[in-house]
C-alpha positions in Angstrom: -11.6 -16.5 63.2 -11.5 -18.2 59.9 -14.8 -19.3 58.3 -15.7 -23.3 58.3 -17.4 -25.3 55.9 -18.9 -28.9 55.4 -19.8 -31.4 51.9 -21.3 -34.4 53.0 -22.6 -36.9 51.0 -23.2 -34.7 48.0 -22.3 -35.1 44.6 -21.4 -31.9 42.7 -20.9 -31.5 38.6 -20.5 -29.7 34.7 -19.5 -26.5 37.6 -16.5 -24.5 37.2 -14.9 -22.8 34.1 -12.8 -20.2 32.9 -9.7 -20.8 35.7 -11.8 -21.6 38.5 -12.2 -25.3 39.8 -15.9 -26.3 41.2 -14.8 -25.4 44.7 -12.9 -22.3 45.1 -11.3 -22.7 49.2 -9.6 -19.6 50.1 -6.8 -19.1 52.0 -7.6 -19.7 56.1 -10.8 -21.4 55.5 -11.2 -24.5 55.8 -13.7 -27.4 54.4 -14.6 -31.2 55.5 -15.4 -33.0 52.3 -17.3 -36.6 53.8 -18.4 -39.1 51.0 -18.1 -36.6 48.5 -17.8 -37.0 44.7 -16.8 -34.0 42.3 -17.5 -34.4 38.3 -17.6 -33.6 35.1 -15.7 -30.3 36.0 -16.3 -27.5 33.2 -12.0 -26.9 33.8 -10.7 -27.9 31.1 -7.9 -29.9 33.0 -11.2 -31.7 34.9 -9.6 -29.7 38.1 -12.4 -29.8 40.5 -10.8 -28.1 43.6 -9.3 -25.3 43.9 -7.4 -24.3 47.1 -5.7 -21.4 46.9 -2.4 -22.0 46.6 -2.9 -24.2 49.1 -3.4 -21.0 51.8 -7.0 -22.9 52.6 -7.4 -26.4 54.9 -9.0 -29.7 53.6 -10.5 -32.0 55.9 -11.2 -35.9 54.8 -12.2 -38.1 57.0 -13.1 -40.5 54.4 -12.0 -41.4 51.2 -13.3 -37.9 49.0 -13.4 -38.0 44.4 -12.1 -34.6 43.2 -8.9 -34.0 41.5 -7.4 -30.6 42.8 -6.4 -27.5 40.7 -2.9 -26.6 40.1 
């Protein structure tokens, strides 16, 4: 059974760093982002959401503000 999480009406700031974004989505996990804003990432490239090489599932019922990590 996949792990599921929701982030709703949240501002996430100043997280991440090193080699990870502010939110890490492990392969096989699902996260729903709804009215979520990410800013001021600790990553040098400014990425916010690290999707484990695309293995996780991101649901966005409404637009959100974030940058996927490469």
